[in-house]
Structures are given as structure tokens and as C-alpha cells.
C-alpha positions as CSV (number, residue, x, y, z in Angstrom):
1,M,0.0,0.0,0.0
2,K,1.4,3.4,-1.0
3,P,1.7,6.1,1.6
4,V,-0.6,9.1,1.4
5,R,0.9,12.0,-0.6
6,S,-0.4,15.5,-0.6
7,S,1.5,18.7,-1.5
8,A,-1.3,20.8,-0.2
9,Y,-1.1,19.2,3.2
10,L,2.7,19.6,3.4
11,A,2.3,23.2,2.4
12,F,-0.2,23.6,5.3
13,V,2.2,21.9,7.7
14,R,5.1,24.3,6.7
15,R,2.8,27.3,7.5
16,Q,2.4,26.2,11.1
17,P,4.7,27.2,13.9
18,C,7.5,24.9,15.0
19,A,6.0,22.3,17.4
20,V,8.9,22.8,19.9
21,C,9.9,26.5,19.9
22,E,7.0,28.0,18.0
23,K,9.1,29.8,15.4
24,R,7.1,30.8,12.4
25,F,10.0,31.1,9.8
26,G,12.1,28.4,8.3
27,V,9.6,25.7,9.3
28,E,9.9,22.3,7.5
29,A,7.4,19.4,7.2
30,C,9.2,16.6,9.1
31,H,8.0,13.1,8.3
32,T,7.6,11.0,11.5
33,G,5.9,7.8,10.4
34,P,7.3,4.4,9.7
35,H,9.4,4.0,6.6
36,G,11.8,1.6,5.0
37,I,15.0,1.9,3.0
38,S,14.4,4.5,0.2
39,Q,10.9,5.0,1.3
40,K,9.3,8.1,2.9
41,A,6.6,8.0,5.6
42,P,3.1,9.2,4.6
43,D,2.6,13.0,4.4
44,T,-0.2,12.7,7.0
45,S,2.5,11.9,9.6
46,A,4.4,15.2,9.0
47,I,4.8,17.7,11.8
48,P,6.0,21.3,11.7
49,L,9.6,21.7,12.9
50,C,12.1,24.6,12.4
51,R,15.3,23.6,10.7
52,F,17.1,23.3,14.0
53,H,14.6,21.0,15.7
54,H,14.3,18.9,12.5
55,R,18.0,18.4,11.6
56,D,20.3,19.5,14.5
57,E,22.9,16.8,15.5
58,R,22.1,16.9,19.2
59,E,18.5,18.0,19.3
60,G,16.9,17.3,15.9
61,L,14.3,14.6,15.4
62,D,16.1,13.2,12.3
63,S,19.4,12.8,14.3
64,I,18.3,11.6,17.8
65,G,15.1,9.6,17.0
66,R,11.5,9.9,18.1
67,V,11.8,8.6,21.7
68,K,14.8,10.8,22.7
69,F,13.3,13.8,20.9
70,E,10.0,13.4,22.9
71,R,11.9,13.1,26.2
72,L,14.3,16.0,25.5
73,H,11.6,18.5,24.4
74,G,8.7,17.3,26.5
75,V,6.4,16.8,23.5
76,T,4.4,13.8,22.1
77,V,4.7,13.4,18.4
78,A,1.4,11.6,18.1
79,R,-0.4,14.5,19.7
80,I,1.3,16.9,17.4
81,I,0.3,14.8,14.3
82,L,-3.3,14.7,15.4
83,D,-3.5,18.4,16.2
84,V,-2.0,19.3,12.9
85,Q,-4.5,17.0,11.1
86,L,-7.4,18.5,12.9
87,R,-6.3,22.0,12.1
88,A,-5.8,21.1,8.5
89,D,-9.3,19.6,8.4
90,A,-10.8,22.7,10.0
91,C,-9.1,24.8,7.3
92,G,-10.4,22.7,4.5
93,V,-7.2,20.8,3.6
94,K,-8.4,17.3,2.9
95,V,-6.0,14.4,2.6
96,F,-7.7,11.7,4.7
97,E,-9.7,8.6,3.6
98,K,-11.9,8.9,6.6
99,E,-13.0,12.4,7.5
100,L,-12.0,13.5,11.0
101,T,-15.5,14.7,11.6
102,E,-16.7,11.1,11.4
103,R,-14.6,10.2,14.5
104,K,-16.2,10.0,17.9
105,P,-16.3,13.5,19.6
106,A,-14.1,12.2,22.5
107,E,-11.5,11.0,20.0
108,R,-11.5,14.4,18.2
109,E,-11.1,16.4,21.5
110,R,-8.7,14.2,23.4
111,Y,-5.5,15.4,21.8
112,V,-6.4,18.9,20.7
113,S,-4.3,21.3,22.6
114,P,-3.0,24.8,21.8
115,R,0.4,23.7,23.2
116,Y,2.2,20.4,22.6
117,R,3.7,20.1,26.0
118,V,3.0,17.0,28.0
119,G,1.4,17.4,31.4
């Protein structure tokens, strides 16, 4: 099964503030989902990160991995993904097979947060 691709969704992700430091410039769409050799994760797993938090050797997600990144920055990548997807859906950017509005109300509201910090 091919991963979901959407240039409109990635453009939306790049217009969001960095999920860690909330910078609004130089934001990249960082793919976080599972992928194999020479394969990219689906676009629906992309999160907004500034270049530093995406690629830095000591603090960047690409360099240190998801678990260390979450611990170091006090964020939860799954929450960020869902929040970005819900905001995209609210802004009319559709890339999902199943509309987010079809989900149970508790499932839609559980992870929506203006901040991505845990706790």
C-alpha cells in the first residue's frame, strides 16, 4: 500500500509554527511515520519543525530519533500529528480517507491542545 501524498497538506504543515519552539519562519514538514529503505513516511505523519529541531545533530528529530526527541523536548509526536491533522481539516485541507468529523467526539477532542507540551 502506497503512503498518502499531498503537496497541499505539506504546504499547510510548513505554514504552522515549530512544534517545539513555535518559530514561524524556516519551518519544515518533518515526516515522522514508519518507513523503510528508500521510502518516505506518509505525508499525514508530517509535523512542523524549524530547521534546528528537524536536523540538528544533538536536538533534531532526524538525528536523535523519536523517543529521545520526545523526552528532550517534552512533547508527544502523536499529539502533534493529530493536532495538525485536525487544524488542516478545519481549514479545508483534505487528505484523509476517513473524515476527521466522522470520529467520535471524545476522540477528536482528546489530543487537541494549543500547546504540545506533555502534562
